[in-house]
C-alpha positions as CSV (number, residue, x, y, z in Angstrom):
1,M,90.1,109.5,124.8
2,K,93.2,111.5,125.5
3,I,96.3,110.5,123.7
4,H,99.9,111.8,124.3
5,L,102.6,113.2,122.1
6,V,106.0,111.5,122.5
7,K,109.5,112.6,121.4
8,C,110.6,110.8,118.2
9,G,114.1,112.2,117.2
10,N,113.6,115.9,116.6
11,N,109.9,115.5,116.1
12,L,106.8,114.8,118.2
13,A,104.7,111.7,117.4
14,V,101.1,110.8,118.2
15,R,100.7,107.3,119.8
16,L,97.5,105.7,118.7
17,P,95.8,102.9,120.6
18,M,96.2,99.5,118.9
19,E,92.5,99.0,118.8
20,W,92.2,102.0,116.5
21,I,95.1,100.7,114.4
22,W,93.4,97.3,114.0
23,T,89.9,98.9,113.4
24,A,91.4,101.1,110.6
25,G,93.2,98.1,109.1
26,L,96.6,99.8,109.4
27,K,100.1,98.5,110.0
28,E,103.5,100.0,110.6
29,E,104.8,102.1,107.7
30,D,101.3,102.7,106.3
31,E,100.6,106.2,105.1
32,L,98.0,108.6,106.5
33,D,96.9,112.0,105.2
34,A,97.1,114.6,107.9
35,Q,94.9,117.7,107.7
36,M,94.4,120.7,109.9
37,T,90.9,122.1,109.7
38,P,90.0,125.9,109.7
39,V,88.8,125.5,113.3
40,G,92.1,123.9,114.5
41,E,91.1,120.2,114.4
42,M,93.7,117.7,113.4
43,R,92.5,114.8,111.2
44,L,94.3,111.6,110.2
45,I,92.8,109.9,107.2
46,S,93.9,106.4,106.1
47,T,95.1,106.2,102.5
48,Q,94.8,102.3,102.6
49,I,92.1,100.6,100.6
50,F,90.0,98.4,102.9
51,D,90.0,94.8,101.7
52,K,86.6,93.5,102.6
53,E,87.3,89.9,101.4
54,D,90.5,89.7,103.5
55,F,88.6,91.1,106.5
56,L,85.8,88.6,106.1
57,R,88.1,85.6,105.4
58,P,87.7,83.1,108.3
59,C,90.7,82.1,110.4
60,D,90.9,78.3,110.3
61,G,94.1,78.2,112.5
62,S,96.3,76.9,109.7
63,E,98.0,80.3,109.5
64,P,97.8,83.4,111.7
65,C,94.8,85.6,111.3
66,A,95.5,88.9,109.8
67,P,96.5,91.1,112.8
68,R,95.4,94.1,110.8
69,Y,91.7,93.3,111.4
70,R,91.4,92.1,115.0
């Protein structure tokens, strides 16, 4: 999948597809570790701890399901 860089103030930002955000269990303002490998690959690594119980909790409709894990 190709993604694009966008202008964000004086910086460039990477726009990630929401499906990736949901799959990784991320939300706005979460932190990622960014790494550049010796061969020029860029890696983004989530620093968030995956909450398996929250992920597996059924959505009974009484409150919104956690959008982090759609």
